[in-house]
N, C-alpha and C positions, 0 to 999 in steps of 0.2 A: 427226140432229132435236134433238140436244145441243148441236151449234153453232148451228144457226141460234133456238134457245132464250136462247144465250148472247149471240150477236151483238143481239135483239131486246131483253134483259137491256142491253147495252153501249146502247143506242139509246135506251134509257126514261132511262135515270143522264143521260146528256146531255142530255137535254131538260128534267132536275130542275135539274142543275144551271146552265143557261142561264136558266129560271126565277126560279131563286133569287138569280143574279146581276142580272137585268134590274128585277127585281120593286124594287127602294127607287127606281129613276128615274123608273120610272112611278109611283110612289108619288106619288114630289115633283111630274111631269110633274100625275099627277089634283090635287093638293094646290093648285096657283099661282092656279088659277082661286078653288078656295073663298075664298082667305084674300084678293084683289082682290076679289073680291064682297064680302067681311065688311068690311074697307077701305073700299071706296065706298060702303056703308051707314052704317058708324060718322063718317065723315065729313060725310057729307050731314044725319046724324040732328045732328048737332053745329053744322051751316049752320044748320038750323032754328030748333036752342034758342036760338041765338044771336041771331037778326032775332027772335023772338018774345019775348026778354028786352026789343029795345029799345037793348040795349047794343050796345058798341064791342068788339073783342078780336081776338084774331089766331086763325086756326085753321089748325091745321100743314096742312104737304103731306101728299098725297094717301101719298106716296112714305114718308113714319113709318109711317102705317096700316097700308100693306103690311106693312112691314118688320115690324111687332109683333103683326099677326094672324099673319105667315109661322111667328113665334115662338112663338107661342102653341098651334098645331099641331104643332109640331113639338115643343111640350112635354104635350101630349096623345097624339101617339105614341110618344114614349119613356115615356108612364107616368110622369111626372115634374108634371103640370097638381097645385098644388095651391093652396091660399089663397097659402099663401108665393112661391110661384115666380112667383104673378101680380102680388104686391104688389111685390119684389126684383125690381126689371128687373137683368137679366145684361150684366157689361160684357165686353165682345172686346176685346183690344189691336188696335189701329188700327197699320197700316204702319208708320207714324211713330215711333212708339214701340215698337217692337220688335227 
């Protein structure tokens, strides 16, 4: 009986560890569609505003919006999302400068 309980406990520990290890990757996969959807809507809104103003201008590529919204979601998940972190872009070193 004791060995059965120990086996069950070890099985549960393995399950918990697997869940903890897989969880961040799964969360990133789940966030990607949210960032893409928000980016599409933001770009669409900027295009519509530009057309409505009857001015000429350049709308950044969709990839720039996706990058921005991905970073905002990362800040939100890490608990670092503040007015200051939204105003100050984070610079990451490019491979050419490292």
